[in-house]
N, C-alpha and C positions, 0 to 999 in steps of 0.2 A: 491562469485560473482567477476566479473572482475572489474577492476578500470574503471572509466568513461573517455571518450574521448571527444574531441571537436565536434561541430556540423558538421565541414567539414568531419569528419570520417563517418558521417551518410548519406552522399550523396549517393543515390542509385547506380548511375553508378560507383562511387568510390568503393562502397562495392562489386559490381559485379567484377570489375577489381581486387580488392584485393583477392577476393575468387578464381578467376581464377589463380592468381599468387601463392596462397598458396596451391592449391589443384589440383592435376592432373585430377581427375574425372571432376571437374568443368571446367578445362581448355579445356577438350575435348568436352564439351557440347556446343550447340549453345548459343550465348550470350542471346538471348531473352527467353531461357528456364530458366534462373536464376530469381527467384522471390525475392523480399525484403518484409518482413513483419515487423510490428512494434507493440509495446505494451507500453503504457505510465506507468510511476509511478503514485502515487497518494499522495495527501495531504488530511488528514482527518480534516474537519473543526470542527466537534464536534461529539461526540458519540464514546468514547474510551473505549475499553474492554467491549463493549455492544454486539458485534456481536456474540460471542460464548455463550452469555446468551440470545439469541433469541430476542434481542432488536432492537433499531434503530441506524442508523449511517448516517452521511452526508459527504461523501468524494467527492473529485473532481479529475478526471484524469488530469494530468499536462503535459505540453510540455517538459518534460524531459523523455527520453524513451530508450528502448532497441530495437535494430533492428537486424534481422537475414537475411542475403543474403543466399539463399539456392538453391540447385539443387537436384531435386528428383532422386533417384536411384532405380534400381530393387532389390538391395540387402537389406536385412532386418537389416540394421545397420544405426546408427546415428553417424556422426563424425562432431564435431564443433571445429573451430579454433578461438581463441580470437584475434581480430584485433590488439589490442594494444601490446600484448606480444608474439603472435605466439604460445602460449600454445594450445595443441590439446587434446581433450578428446573424448571418444566414448563409445558406448554400443550397444549390440545386442537387437533388439526389441523382439526376441523370447526367450531371456535369459537375462533379464535386470540385475539380480543379486542384491545384497544388496547395501545400500547407501555407498558412499565412504567418506563422510564428506567434499566434495568439491562442487563447483558450478554446476558441471554436474548433481548432484543429483536432482536439480529442473527440469531439462529436462527429466531425467530418470523417475522422480516421476510422471510428467504429462503424459508421455507415459504409465506408469504402470496404472494410473488411467483411462485414456481413453480406454486402452485395456480391463480393468475390466468392462467398460461399453459397450464393444463390438463395439466400433467405429473402423473402418478400418484405419490403420496407414500406412504411407509411410516413408521408409527410406530416408535419405538425407545427403548430405555434406553441411556444412554451415559455415558462418563467422559471428561472433557476435561482434557488436559494441554498445557502450552505451555512453550517456552523463548524465546518471542518477547516482548521487553519491551513492556509496554503504554504508551500515551501517549508513544511515542518517535518517532512519525511514520513507522513501518515497517508500517503497515496491518494491525494485529492484528485489527481489526474485519472487514476484507475477507477475511483468512485464515479467520476463524471462519465467515463466510458460505459460503466455498467448501468448507470441510470439512463443514459442516452440509448443504450441497447434496448432496454425495456420500452422506452418511448417509441423508438423506431419500429420495433416488432409489433407493436399494437396490443390491445387487450386480448387475452385468451391465447396468446402465442405459447407454443410448447417447446421452445428452444431450450435445451438443458443448460443449467448454470455453467457447467464445464465448457460447453461449446461457446457460450458468451465470453467466458474468460479467455479462451483461446483466440477468439476474434479480437479481444482487447489487446492481447500480446501482438497479434498480427498488425493491429493499428499502430502500436508503438514502434514496432520494428520496420514495417513497410511504408508507413505514411508519415508519422511524426519524426522518425529517424533515430530513436533510442533503442539500442540493441539489448533491451531488458528481457528478463525471463517472465514466467507466467504467475509468479507468486502473488503480486499485488492484486491483479484482477481476480485470481482464484479465491483469495480471502474475501474480497468484497462480494463475490457472487455466491459463495458457498458457506459463509460463516454460520456458526451454530451458537446460540445463546449460552453463556456461561462456560464456553469451551474455547480452547484454541483448536486449530486443525493441523494435523501433520500431513504434509503433501509430499508425495514422491513425484518430483518434477519430471521424471522420465516416463513412468507408466501412467501418471496422472491419477493414480489411486490415492485416496485420502481417507483419513479417519479422524473423528473428533477426539480431543484430548481434554478430559475433565480438569478444570482448574479449581483450586481451593478458595473459591470466592466467598465462602461463608465467613472466613476469618481474614482473608487477604484481599487487597484491592490491586487492580492494575492502575499504575500512575504513570502518566506521560509527562515528562518535563521538557519543555521547549526552550532551547538555548536563547531565543531572541535573535538568533543569527540565521538568516535564510539558508536552506540547504544549498551548498555551492558546488555540488557534484554535477557539473553541466554535461550536456550531451557528449562532448568530445572526451571528457575525463571518464565518463561511464563506459563509453565504447572502447577507450584505451584499456581499462581494466579487463574487459572481455577479451580484447586482442591479446593481452598478456597471458591470460589463461589458455587461450588457443595456442600460443607459442609453446607453453608447457606441454599441452596435449601432443603437439607434433613431435616434440623431443622424446616424450615417453613412448609414443607409438613406434618410434624407430627401434625400440627394444621389444615392445610387445604390440604387434599390429592389431590386436583385439581391442585396444584402448581407443574409444571414440570420444570420450569426454573425461573430465576429472572424476566423475562418478565411478569410473572403472579403476581408479588408482587407489592402492592401499599404501600404508607407510613404507612397507618393504620395497615395493616397486618405485615409489617416489625417491627413496634413498638411492636405489640402484641407478636412477636416471639423473641424479643430482649434477654430475659433471657434464651432462649434455645440455643443460638449460642455462640461460643467462641468469644472473642473480635475482633480477626482478621477477622473472617468470617463475623461478624456483620458490620465491617467497609467496607469490600469489597462489601457487599450487599447494603449498603446505597449508596455508590458511583454509582453502576449500576442503582438502582431504580431512583435516582435523575438525573443521566445522560440521561436516556431514556426520561425523561420529558423535559430536556433541549434541546434535539434534536428537538422535536416537537415545542417547544417554539421558537427556532431559525428559523425554517422554517416560522413561523408566523411573526417573527420580520423582516426577509428579505422581505416578501410579503408586509409589512407595511412600508418598507424603513426606519425602525427604527434601525439605526446603533448603537445608544447608548445602546439599549437593547441587540443587538448582542454582544457588548463589555462586558456588564454585565454578559451575559451567558458564554462567553469565559472565563472570569475571574473566575466565579464560577466553571467551569469545570476544569480549571488548579489547583485551590486550592483543589478541591476534589481529583484529581489525585495525588497531592502532599501529602495531609494530610490523606486521607482515603485509597487510593489504593497503596500508597508508590512506585510510579514509576517515579516521577520526579527526578531531580538532581540539585545540586547547579548551574551547567552551564545553564540548561534550565530555572531555576528560574531567573538567572541573565539576560538572554535574554528577558524574559517577562517583568521584572522590567524596563529595559532600554526602551523597546518598548512602554509600557503604559505611560512612562514619556515624550514621544516624541509627539509634536503637529502633528496632522494629522493621527495618528494611532488610528483606531476605535476599534480594537479588537486584542488580542494576547493571545496565549496559547501554551502549548506543543502539539505536534501532534505525533501520532504513539504510539508504545507499551511502550516507555519510557526508563529511565536510560541512557540518552544521546540522540543523534539524533538531532531533529530539532523542531523549533516552527513554527506555522503558524500565519500570521498576515494579517489583512485587513487594507490597508494603502491608504490614499488619494494619487492619482497619483502624485500630485505636492509635496508630502512629502517623497517619496521613497528615494530620494537622501539624505535627511536629516537623515532619519532613518539609512541608510547605513553608513553615516559618523559618526553618534553617536555610533553605535554599534562597528565599527572598531576602534574608539577612546577609548571607555570606557570598552568594554568587555575584551580585552586582559589584561588590568590592573587589572581587578577583578578576572580573572581565569587563566591567563598565557597561554590561548589557542587562536588560530587564527580562527575567525568565517568566514562563507561564507554567503553572503546575496544575494538571488536570487529572482527576480520578475518572476513569472511563469504565464503562460496562463492556463486556463481551456480548455481542448481539448476533442476531440472524443476518444472513446475507441479503442481497438486493431483492426487492419485490415491490408490489403495489401497496400503497398506504391504504388500509381499509377505510371505507366511508362509515363514520360513526354516527351520521345523522339518522 
């Protein structure tokens, strides 16, 4: 993924001008034929490693995003220039070829997945800009897929957001090679301003969850350590969950995923699972329950209960799923010791990246000051503290001229 840029780089007219400067095809096109599409990153409030187990998750789309300024072309080719570096990459829509191990794979992957679904695609020349930190556990890859989907489908396309999200998952699983679930793309595609969304990752039903953003802020704290859960480690976690399912299904053949398992059945199958698979399964079963409990706690305006559930989720990810890190643990410990912080936990796949915090608005500055003072002394790393908005999902940036 590209490095992130400032908000000024995302101004639509600036992006159109930059595209015309960088690309001869765009320079020859009428200015008003250049579109700008956007797709947000996401922060997951709770429900980690549940999506690929057909469970529940509660992410929110956030106001850090990827934008593409594009001009459609008659040629069956996609060419994208990175605004910040000038690097250009391209591929042929009729001969996409294998992954290259670079950022363009996420664009090629979504093109491959949409073509597999027989959606008509349009070639384009584009300029990519972002203020979404990469490797921070905020789903920059899913945002790139969702922005690219809008560019590839062209103006006026009526492909539903959930369909685009499923194509993004297909791109990750079948092209990029990460056996992820649908949560990241779903959040980027369907986000609702001022809300989280509760996703049933089996049925794909979802509903908005109002957040108390009149008095609280969502605050993302980046460890300064890139997320280190690489493809092999992520796929290993999924395989461990599948081992647990196979063992439990020997007792109850109706079990198809960990979504089908309750604590009683999990306990009954305990001696049939290896210890690692048993720990992974316990996390997922308990985390699914925490997601639904968190929705109820938000509805009751019970932020103390939300805080308890976040803490339990973080401990489970640390102790049962083994995807936390000393840096993530330090950020959570500092946050929960700060007055005005209602809830804190790691967010994303783990092994670095970021935490998500629900912080009283008048306490955000104090949290930032304390983290910037204490965290480097504990870890030797420089953190980034970002108050973020919950925003709408991917779409076209309106022309305000």
